[in-house]
Structures are given as structure tokens and as C-alpha cells.
N, C-alpha and C positions, 0 to 999 in steps of 0.2 A: 504493500500499500504507500502510495505517496500522497502525502497530505502537506499544504502549503502551511507555513505557520503564521499567517496573518488572517486565518478565517474564524472569526471569533463565535460564528454561530453554528459550527459544526456540531451535531449531535452524536452520542455514543449511540443510540438506536441505529441512526442512519449509517454510522460507521460499521456497526455490526451487521447491517443488512447488506452494505457494499461488500463485505470480506466473503459473508455467505454467500452472495451472488456469483462473486469471482471463484470462489471453492468450488461451486458445482457448474461452471461454464468453461467450454472449451475453449473461450476466447484468450488471445493473449493478453487482451487490455478491456477492463469493464471500465466504462468511462461515463458518467452523466453528463447530460445536455441540458443546459438550462436556456433561459431566453437571450443569454450573451453568447451561446455556443457551447462548445465541448468544455468541459473542466477538468482538464488532464492532471491539475494539481489537487484533485481529491479524487483519485483513480487506484485501480489495483492492477498492477503490470505484472506478467509472469517473467520468469527469469528465463524463459525460452525465447523470449523477444530480443534479448541483448544483442546475438549475432546481426540479427535483422537492422536494429537500429544503430548499432556500431558501424554496419557497412553503410547506412544510409548519411551517419555523421562524417564518415570519411569521403563520402561523395558531396559533402557541403550542404547536406539538408540541415537546417536549424530550427524550423519552425514544429513544434510538437505535434500539431494537426497533421502534418505531413507524415511523420512518423507513425502515427496511428493509422493513416491511411495505409500503410505498408503491412499493418497485422490483421490478425483475426481479431476483431473488435465487437465488442457486446455495447451498445448504447442505451444508457438508462435515460428514460425522459421523464417529463413531470409527472406521469402516472405512478413512477416508481419511487421518486423523491419528495413530492407535495405533502404526502402524507406525515413526512418528518417535519416538515415545515411549511406551514400554510401561509406564513407571512412573506416567504420567497427570499429569505436572507441566507439561507443555508450556504451558498457559495460567495456570498459578500467578502470582500477582503479589505482590510485596512492598507493604505499607501502613505497616508498623510497623517500629521497631528490630527488634523480635522476629522479625518475618518476614524481614529481612535475614539477622540471625544464625542461622536456621534454614536459609536458602539456602545461607550461607556454610559450614555443617556439612554439607550435603548434598554439596555440589560437593568439599568436602575429603576425604569418605568415599570417594566416586567415585574420585578420584585417588590416594588413598593407599593 
């Protein structure tokens, strides 16, 4: 599993579902797809994809989505992940101090 460190709204239930789905899949990558596109930094990648991805990297491929296109991929859409996050924040990430403050405000509002 590869998970970005700046996704404050990931949930344990979703991650368990993702791992279980990947464990039972023949796909080399199980990747969710949100309204923003594929979410490869919250996905399960099989180690048998390494050779294909390494060869692509050596040919100059740098976009993760181009790497995914070379693999057996299973895409999880909104039907799969929305039940874990009806607010649509599951894959939201923090890139700035303002993003951090917004995430903090959301968490505090939900707790209080």
C-alpha cells in the first residue's frame, strides 16, 4: 500500500477495504478514482509490477498514470469509496499552511 502523508481524512475502514480488495484481486494495482482522477497515492501496488514500472521509468515515463496504464489495474470508483466518506474528503490533501488550517477547522467542527 502506498499512502501519501498529507491526506488527513483517510479512514481505517477505507484502508482495510482497499487492502482486502487488493488481496483478492488479480490486478497489479488497485487504485481509487475520484472526481479529480486516479488517486495513485492511496493505492495498493503489487511487487510484481516493479519490473514493468522500472522499465517504463528507464524509458522516461514519469507520470504515475502512464505507469498504471501499463499494468493490470482495478479501478475503484465512487460506489466503492463513497460509503466511507460521504463528504468527499477522503483523498483531500494538504499542500499549504492554509490547507492545514482548513483541515484542522473541519476536524474540530466534527468533534465539537
